[in-house]
Structure formats: C-alpha cells, structure tokens
C-alpha positions as CSV (number, residue, x, y, z in Angstrom):
1,X,-57.2,-72.5,-36.3
2,X,-57.9,-75.1,-33.6
3,X,-59.8,-78.2,-34.8
4,X,-63.3,-78.6,-33.3
5,X,-63.4,-81.9,-31.3
6,X,-67.1,-82.3,-31.8
7,X,-66.8,-81.9,-35.5
8,X,-63.9,-84.4,-35.4
9,X,-66.2,-86.8,-33.4
10,X,-68.9,-86.5,-36.1
11,X,-66.3,-87.3,-38.7
12,X,-65.4,-90.4,-36.7
13,X,-69.2,-91.2,-36.8
14,X,-69.1,-90.9,-40.6
15,X,-66.2,-93.2,-40.8
16,X,-68.0,-95.7,-38.5
17,X,-71.1,-95.5,-40.8
18,X,-68.9,-96.3,-43.8
19,X,-67.5,-99.3,-41.9
20,X,-71.0,-100.4,-41.0
21,X,-72.0,-100.4,-44.7
22,X,-69.5,-103.4,-45.1
23,X,-71.1,-105.2,-42.2
24,X,-74.9,-104.5,-42.5
25,X,-77.3,-105.2,-45.3
26,X,-77.8,-101.7,-46.7
27,X,-80.3,-100.6,-49.3
28,X,-80.2,-97.5,-51.5
29,X,-82.6,-95.7,-49.0
30,X,-80.4,-96.4,-45.9
31,X,-77.3,-94.1,-46.3
32,X,-78.9,-91.1,-44.4
33,X,-80.1,-93.2,-41.5
34,X,-76.7,-95.1,-41.5
35,X,-74.9,-91.8,-41.2
36,X,-77.1,-90.8,-38.3
37,X,-76.5,-94.2,-36.8
38,X,-72.7,-93.9,-37.1
39,X,-72.7,-90.4,-35.6
40,X,-75.1,-91.5,-32.8
41,X,-72.8,-94.4,-31.9
42,X,-69.7,-92.3,-31.9
43,X,-71.3,-89.5,-29.8
44,X,-73.1,-91.7,-27.4
45,X,-70.3,-94.2,-26.8
46,X,-67.7,-91.5,-26.4
47,X,-69.8,-89.4,-24.0
48,X,-70.9,-92.5,-22.0
49,X,-67.3,-93.6,-21.6
50,X,-66.2,-90.0,-20.7
51,X,-68.9,-89.7,-18.0
52,X,-68.5,-93.3,-16.7
53,X,-64.7,-93.1,-16.4
54,X,-64.9,-89.9,-14.4
55,X,-67.6,-91.2,-12.1
56,X,-66.0,-94.6,-11.5
57,X,-62.5,-93.4,-11.0
58,X,-63.7,-90.6,-8.6
59,X,-65.4,-93.2,-6.5
60,X,-62.4,-95.5,-6.6
61,X,-60.3,-92.7,-5.1
62,X,-58.2,-92.1,-8.3
63,X,-60.1,-89.5,-10.2
64,X,-59.5,-89.2,-13.9
65,X,-60.7,-86.2,-15.9
66,X,-61.7,-87.0,-19.5
67,X,-61.9,-84.2,-22.0
68,X,-62.8,-84.5,-25.7
69,X,-60.0,-82.9,-27.7
70,X,-58.3,-83.4,-31.1
71,X,-54.9,-84.9,-31.7
72,X,-52.2,-83.3,-33.8
73,X,-53.9,-84.7,-36.9
74,X,-57.4,-83.4,-36.0
75,X,-58.8,-86.7,-34.9
76,X,-61.2,-86.9,-32.0
77,X,-59.4,-88.0,-28.8
78,X,-60.2,-88.3,-25.1
79,X,-57.5,-86.7,-23.1
80,X,-57.4,-88.6,-19.8
81,X,-55.8,-86.6,-16.9
82,X,-55.0,-87.9,-13.4
83,X,-53.7,-85.9,-10.5
84,X,-50.1,-85.1,-11.0
85,X,-48.3,-85.2,-14.3
86,X,-50.0,-88.4,-15.4
87,X,-52.1,-88.2,-18.6
88,X,-52.7,-90.1,-21.8
89,X,-54.7,-89.8,-24.9
90,X,-57.3,-92.3,-26.0
91,X,-58.3,-91.9,-29.7
92,X,-62.1,-92.1,-30.2
93,X,-61.5,-94.5,-33.2
94,X,-59.7,-96.9,-30.8
95,X,-62.4,-96.6,-28.2
96,X,-65.2,-97.3,-30.7
97,X,-63.3,-100.2,-32.3
98,X,-62.6,-101.8,-28.9
99,X,-66.2,-101.4,-27.8
100,X,-68.0,-102.5,-31.0
101,X,-65.4,-104.8,-32.6
102,X,-63.6,-106.2,-29.5
103,X,-62.3,-109.3,-31.3
104,X,-62.1,-107.9,-34.7
105,X,-65.8,-108.6,-35.5
106,X,-69.1,-107.0,-34.6
107,X,-70.9,-109.1,-32.1
108,X,-73.9,-110.8,-33.8
109,X,-76.4,-109.4,-31.4
110,X,-75.1,-105.8,-31.8
111,X,-75.1,-106.3,-35.6
112,X,-78.7,-107.4,-35.4
113,X,-79.7,-104.4,-33.3
114,X,-77.9,-102.0,-35.7
115,X,-79.5,-103.7,-38.7
116,X,-82.9,-103.3,-37.0
117,X,-82.1,-99.6,-36.5
118,X,-82.1,-99.1,-40.3
119,X,-85.8,-100.0,-40.6
120,X,-89.0,-98.7,-39.1
121,X,-89.9,-95.5,-37.4
122,X,-87.5,-93.0,-35.7
123,X,-88.7,-94.4,-32.3
124,X,-88.0,-98.0,-33.4
125,X,-84.5,-97.0,-34.6
126,X,-83.8,-95.2,-31.3
127,X,-84.8,-98.3,-29.3
128,X,-82.6,-100.5,-31.5
129,X,-79.7,-98.1,-31.1
130,X,-80.1,-98.1,-27.3
131,X,-80.3,-101.9,-27.3
132,X,-76.9,-102.0,-29.1
133,X,-75.4,-99.5,-26.7
134,X,-76.5,-101.5,-23.7
135,X,-75.4,-104.9,-25.0
136,X,-73.2,-106.8,-22.5
137,X,-70.2,-107.0,-24.9
138,X,-70.2,-103.1,-25.1
139,X,-70.5,-102.8,-21.4
140,X,-67.7,-105.4,-20.8
141,X,-65.5,-103.5,-23.2
142,X,-66.2,-100.2,-21.4
143,X,-65.4,-101.9,-18.0
144,X,-62.1,-103.2,-19.4
145,X,-61.1,-99.8,-20.7
146,X,-61.9,-98.2,-17.3
147,X,-60.0,-100.8,-15.4
148,X,-57.0,-100.1,-17.6
149,X,-57.2,-96.5,-16.7
150,X,-57.1,-97.3,-12.9
151,X,-53.7,-97.6,-11.2
152,X,-52.5,-101.1,-10.6
153,X,-52.6,-102.2,-6.9
C-alpha cells in the first residue's frame, strides 16, 4: 500500500506540535489547539512553498514542478522536478526546520505569534498563525530555498 502524502504531512504537523511544546508555554488545555497549530503550520508552509517555487521558477524561465510525495520511509517530501532528468527531494521536515528554526532557534517574534495563537478565539488564533507565516524570517527562508532550487548562472 502506498503511503498517503497528506497523512504523512499531518504526521509531520503532529511532530512539529510536539516540538513546539518544548518552546512555548503550554497549559493542560492547549494540546488540541497545539496539534491544530502544528498541522496548520506544516500544511500551510509546505503548500505555500510548493506554489511559490513553481510560480517563481516558471517566471525565471527554469520551471520546477513540486509534488507532495512520501519518501521510502513514509515521510512527507516535496519532489522537485526540472525539465530533463534533474530532480531532487526536499523532506517536509527539513523545509519546516529551515523556515521556522533557521539558526537552530525559533525567532522570538514567531514564537510570540505562535504563543498568542494558543489563546483567544478561533479568529484570534488564525490571525496569530497568519502573522507567524508572514514573518520576514519565514519569507527570507523561503526565498533562500527557492534560490537554491534555481540553476546557478
């Protein structure tokens, strides 16, 4: 049976949620929202990267197709394919780590946004999550990953 890449991505979100429990101040009431937060981060960051790399590389004249797959161990992976025989795999775990923990630590502002997402209404949590996703350090990390996928001049 072939592993489901979307289920693998949700598993990656669960792993991310467990990692965030070590970074954020979590109360006994937070685990369900933290799981939702981890899954939302995994899904949104992976899909945003997938769509952005395809858009940017197409306009740069070196189109890359990104498809969510699973590796041999069942882990979520973006399979990046360029015209010709060139392709590579980018594990979702590596992408998330590089975007959220670029220097081995969670940026303080992103940490603050994610902490804020654990409190308040659903609408408040959504706004806090969006603020974390749009943080300049996440966007810079995404830009660096896309530049790495482009051929060197």
